[in-house]
C-alpha positions, 0 to 999 in steps of 0.5 A: 073433456069439456069446453066452455064456449062463448060466441064473440065479436073478438077475443084475445089471449096474452102472456107477459103482456104480449098478445099471442092469439087473437080472433075477430068474430067466432068462438072462444073455447076454454078447454079442460081435459079430464081423467079418462079422456082419449083420442075419441073424446078429442075428436068428438070435441073438435067435431062439436066445437066446429059444428055446434050451431050458435050463429044466427041464420038469416031468420035470426035463429041459431042454425049456423056453426063455426064451420058455416060462419067461417069465424075464428076459433080461439082455444085456451087450456083451462084446467080450473074448468074441471074443478070439483066445486061441490063442497067446501069453500075451495076447489079440488082439482082431482077431476082434472087430468094430469098436466102432461096428459092434459097438454098432450090431448089439448095439443091434439085438439088444436091439431085436429081443429087446425086441420078441419077449420081453415079460417083459423085457429089461435091458442093460448100457451098451455100452463102459462098465466094468461090474460083472456079478453073477449067481447061476448056476442049475445051473450051466448055461452054454452058448456060442451062435453065430449 
């Protein structure tokens, strides 16, 4: 499982021109499920998303996590993040989990994050064509693996 996280001042996701998820300051996480991912990896990713220190402390250093900052979390499924781009001019998606398994594990990640992060967790819609808007703060962007 991997996530591309971006520290944002705001982010939203829309489907069919209707906003279905929106946060203020916090993290936008584009999440890909890979073959072999399991409950342990989902739990580890939830832990990393909520605990990864990307927010500034009083001294301006990245020492605070999403849990510390109380910011929002916007989770968006993104199977293209798992693409194999090593050769050729077209991505291969054999390195992404099958849609049914990916949806199950993505939904489990959402569930765990909602249980552990009371300030709020928003999502996109699995399998839908989504339009994601964000204002990256920093810019601060990392790829997390679980």
